[in-house]
N, C-alpha and C positions, 0 to 999 in steps of 0.2 A: 372401787369398781374395776373390773377387768377391762382390757382394751376392746374397742369396737371398730368396725369398718362399715362403710356404706358402699353399696353397689347401685349403679344407675344404668338403666337401659333406655336410651333416648330413641323413641320411635316417632314416626311421622304424625301420629294422632295422640299417642299416650307416652308419658314418661313413667316407667316402672322403677320403683326404688325399694331397696331392702337394707335392713340393719342386720349385721352379722357379728358373731363372735369370732375369735381367732381360729377356731376349729372349722369355720365355714358353716356353722349352723345358722339358719335364718331365725332371727329373733322377732322380726316384724317386717311386713311388706305393705306397700301402698302405692298408689299411682295418682298422677295429676295429668291434666290435659297438656298437650304440646301446643302452646300458643305461638303460631307462626306469623302473626301480624308484624308489620314493620320490619321485614327481613329477618324475623326470628330473634329480634333483640331482647325479648322478654324470657326466652327459654332458660338460659343459664341463671338469671336472677330468680326465676320461679323455682328452679331446682335448689338453689342455695337457700331460699326462704323455706322450702319444704324440709330440707335437712336440718336447718336451725330450729324449726318448729319441733321436729322429732327429738332433737337433742334436748330441748327445753322440757318436753313432755316426759322424757325418760331420765331427767337429771344427769345428762351426759355433758361433760365439759369438753372443751377443745382439746385438752390434754389427754382425755380418754380415747380420742379418735386417732387411730393409726393413719387412716387416710380414706379417700374416696376414689373408687374406680368408676369410670364412665365409658360406656360403649356408644359410639356415635355412627350414624349412617353416612359414611364417606371415607375417603383415604386420609389416614392420620399417620404422621411420622413419629419417630421415637421420642421426639420432644413434645408431643401432645398438640402439634399444629395440624389443623384440619385443612385440607386443600379442596374445599368446596363441598357443600351438601345442598344440592339444588332443591331437594324437597323441603328443606328448612329455610331456604333463603340465605344461607351462609356462604361467605367467601372464604378467604384465607385468614386464619387467626389462631392464636393459641387457646384451645379449649382448656388445657391444663392450667395455664397461668391465670386465665380469666376467672375460671371457677374457683381456683385457690384464693384469689384476691377477694372474691365475693364471700368466701367462707373464712375470712379473717386469717388466712395463712395456713389452713389445714392442707396437708399434702394431697394432691390430686394426680392421678394417672389417667390418661385418655388413650383410647384405641378404637380401631374399627370395630363396629358391633359384632360382626360375624367372627372376627379373629378373637375377641375377648370371650365370646360365647364358647368357642372351641377350647380356649384355655381353661375356662371354668369347668367344662365337661371333662377335660383331661385331668384336672386337679381333683 
């Protein structure tokens, strides 16, 4: 199987996700609700679960996945650390490392949602 990538757009009510090939073609897309209860502690586990489910449905192994890119609503530094997302109930923590751990070590890059949308459009 050729390599695959996942893209995640984390919004205040919905998380939109897509599976892409290395040329940037959308292979499939879906969404799940953003569960903001308990300070948003379920958001990243829900995203990881949805990606793992998609991987299983499409016979994609961890080795087939180049990585996951996630855009989040808030300031994010180059190391994937978010510095508060009030609408999600999040404080300061590493989105990149947390989601990567939940995905059993798959590489994750995180950025501000507006910035990564602009990069996607530019590409």
